[in-house]
C-alpha positions as CSV (number, residue, x, y, z in Angstrom):
1,M,104.7,79.5,61.1
2,H,103.3,76.3,59.9
3,P,102.0,76.6,56.3
4,L,98.5,75.7,57.4
5,Q,98.5,78.4,60.1
6,N,99.8,80.9,57.6
7,K,96.9,80.2,55.3
8,L,94.4,80.3,58.2
9,V,95.7,83.7,59.4
10,S,95.9,85.1,55.9
11,R,92.3,84.0,55.1
12,L,90.9,85.0,58.5
13,F,92.2,88.5,58.2
14,C,92.1,88.8,54.4
15,L,95.9,89.3,54.3
16,A,98.4,88.2,51.8
17,P,101.2,85.9,53.1
18,G,103.9,87.9,54.8
19,T,101.6,90.7,55.7
20,P,102.0,90.4,59.5
21,R,105.7,91.2,59.0
22,N,104.8,94.1,56.7
23,L,102.3,95.5,59.2
24,I,104.8,95.3,62.0
25,L,107.4,97.1,60.0
26,A,104.9,99.8,58.9
27,F,103.9,100.3,62.5
28,W,107.6,100.6,63.3
29,A,108.0,103.3,60.7
30,V,105.1,105.2,62.1
31,L,106.4,104.9,65.6
32,I,109.8,106.2,64.5
33,L,108.0,109.2,63.0
34,C,106.0,109.8,66.2
35,V,109.1,109.6,68.4
36,A,110.9,112.1,66.1
37,V,108.0,114.5,66.2
38,G,107.7,114.2,70.0
39,S,111.4,114.5,70.5
40,L,112.0,117.5,68.3
41,S,108.9,119.6,68.9
42,P,109.5,122.9,70.8
43,G,108.8,122.9,74.5
44,G,105.6,124.9,74.3
45,S,104.1,123.1,71.3
46,P,100.7,121.3,71.5
47,V,102.5,118.0,71.0
48,V,104.7,118.5,74.1
49,A,101.7,119.8,76.1
50,A,99.6,116.7,75.2
51,I,102.4,114.4,76.2
52,G,102.8,116.3,79.5
53,R,99.1,115.7,80.2
54,L,99.6,111.9,80.3
55,H,101.0,112.1,83.9
56,V,103.6,109.5,83.2
57,S,107.2,109.8,84.0
58,D,109.3,111.1,81.2
59,K,111.9,108.4,81.7
60,V,109.2,105.7,81.7
61,M,107.9,107.0,78.3
62,H,111.5,107.0,77.0
63,F,112.0,103.5,78.1
64,F,108.9,102.0,76.7
65,A,109.0,104.0,73.4
66,Y,112.6,102.7,72.7
67,L,111.6,99.2,73.9
68,A,109.0,99.2,71.2
69,L,111.4,100.7,68.7
70,A,113.9,97.9,69.3
71,L,111.3,95.1,69.6
72,L,109.4,95.7,66.4
73,P,112.2,95.2,63.9
74,V,113.3,92.0,65.7
75,L,109.8,90.7,65.1
76,G,109.3,92.2,61.7
77,Y,112.5,91.4,59.8
78,Q,112.6,88.0,58.2
79,D,116.3,87.7,58.9
80,R,116.8,87.6,62.7
81,C,120.3,89.1,62.5
82,S,119.1,92.1,60.4
83,G,116.2,92.6,62.8
84,L,118.5,92.7,65.8
85,K,120.9,95.1,64.1
86,A,117.9,97.4,63.2
87,G,116.6,97.2,66.7
88,L,119.9,98.0,68.3
89,S,120.4,100.9,65.9
90,M,117.5,102.6,67.6
91,F,120.0,103.6,70.3
92,V,121.6,105.8,67.7
93,L,118.2,107.3,66.9
94,G,117.8,108.1,70.5
95,L,121.2,109.8,70.6
96,L,120.3,111.8,67.5
97,M,116.9,112.8,68.9
98,E,118.5,114.0,72.2
99,F,121.2,115.9,70.3
100,G,118.4,117.5,68.2
101,Q,116.7,118.7,71.3
102,H,119.6,121.1,71.8
103,F,118.3,123.1,68.8
104,S,114.6,122.9,69.7
105,P,113.4,125.9,71.7
106,G,112.4,125.0,75.3
107,R,114.0,121.6,75.2
108,A,117.2,120.3,76.8
109,V,119.5,117.4,76.3
110,E,119.4,115.0,79.3
111,L,121.7,112.2,80.0
112,R,119.0,110.3,81.9
113,D,116.9,110.3,78.8
114,V,119.7,108.7,76.9
115,L,120.1,106.1,79.6
116,A,116.4,105.4,79.6
117,N,116.5,105.1,75.8
118,G,119.4,102.7,76.0
119,A,117.8,100.5,78.6
120,G,114.6,100.4,76.5
121,V,116.6,99.4,73.4
122,G,118.5,96.7,75.3
123,C,115.3,95.2,76.8
124,G,113.4,95.4,73.5
125,A,116.3,93.7,71.6
126,L,116.6,91.0,74.3
127,L,112.9,90.5,74.5
128,G,112.4,90.3,70.7
129,R,113.9,86.9,70.2
130,P,111.9,84.9,72.8
131,V,108.7,86.8,71.8
132,R,109.3,85.9,68.2
133,D,109.9,82.2,69.1
134,C,106.9,82.1,71.5
135,L,104.5,83.6,69.0
136,D,105.7,81.2,66.2
137,V,103.8,83.4,63.8
138,F,106.8,84.5,61.8
């Protein structure tokens, strides 16, 4: 970001310099927590029931959740390589969440969920770089 733009954004939103990155990474941490809770909640829990009322395909939810999980660190980390590594590591999180469902009552491990997670991670990581360059905010 151009120094003048950085000052303008910081003053406009009353943020310290570097805050957009911090907000993105804080949102990423909250999203990781939400995915973990949603993934590991028992089948009959209110969380799973609420997710079921969304009337959206389970695989579509997996894809977009993991797309966001991979995209946010690519945008939020100052070092692009570290951001990409963190984004791609979300595939491991997806594997662990699916494995954890084996121990959660009323839940089952599904290979198609793993594939949707992987597709989302791949798309999020690939999309992160051009979005970061296009926004020119970071």
